[in-house]
Steps between C-alpha positions, in 0.01 A plus 500: 500500500536797752202586734312801424597808715148505646551158656446526868661191657366547849132553379524208265627271779222618727241426248651160426523433872118558553430254221730213630373568851121475413522223239814302599795425292366197313171667417669816372580519128721765347168603314369595857821701551457685172142583585574620851800706411397631161833401358584273211722198472781695351523743790455234770753270353753767476475523867474136596565185312197291604222463748724339754746780494217747525348334804850491669535873441158563643566266801828686574305827497248351741779373728654844513158645628461213741831567659415865549190381707730368768546769778840644574408744777376252754637157622378202688141450591394840366653420156322163475173663603529782271598294200233232553219756546617682180518182304139399607373850409685485151327168426151633610546823309531324160144502359583202267664295777788391288693379820870542500705462174767305695248244634318468167825434330591213743152345475541511116847356521462239232438775234813697595872469407743400777645850490163649588449257778844560627426872531174422693675264736781749549249775599310268728824413675595866517167572682540218724851627607351836563237351718757294684708812569204696633396212721839473650506879552152470654620235749796735599258780537254297707236489241499128456557191689882402529429126497387489128748435209484817276573287191212277551277793602591680188413195291155479657446875437608469143260217451230712654561775249458243212168390655389865511579533134279189425222628719498843350455334150211312663335829585569495881383818653741771617393430862610129468821591324578753779412242771750266346764765481453616848492133650783377268761557774271376774731217626795731514358734766586467867230337704258772611578715208322315215247704304143415562342231272 
C-alpha cells in the first residue's frame, strides 16, 4: 500500500526518535509509536517493515546529526575543547535528560540487533578517530604534550564522553558536566598549561 501524500518522513522519524530515546528500544511498542506520531499501522508499515527497521532509520538520522556536531573550522585543542563543551551543554539542555541515543543503545545492547549495534560501534570508532586526529594536530600545534599516544588518549576521551552521557541521565548539573568537559583533556596539556581544577 502506498504511503499517503501527507506523510512527512522527517517529522515521523523525529517523533519516533523521541519515543525510543525516552523509553528505550525494548520498552517502546509500536502502539507507542502510533500514539506519538498520530499515524496508523498501515502508514508506518508502508515506510518500514518492523520496529527494528524503524529504530535503525531513527538511529541513522541521529548519527547524521551527531556527525554535524563535530567542528570543521578549528583543529587541535580548540576543536576538542569546542566539541566537549558543546556536548556537555547539549546534554544539560535536555529537560528530560535522555542522555545520548548512542550511549543508550550500547547500554541496551541485548535488546538490539547486531546490525544496530554495528552502527553504534562504527560511530563510536569514527568519533574516536576524529579525537585521535585532533589530539595529534594539537601536539603538532603545541596544544598538548607530545609524549602521549594519541590513540590511547582518544580512547580515554571517548570513554569520558560515555561517562558524561550516563551522568546526564543521572541528573548531573550543567556545572558538573562542563567541569568534566573542560578537564577531560587535562593529562594532555603541557606542564604549566593545565586548566585549574
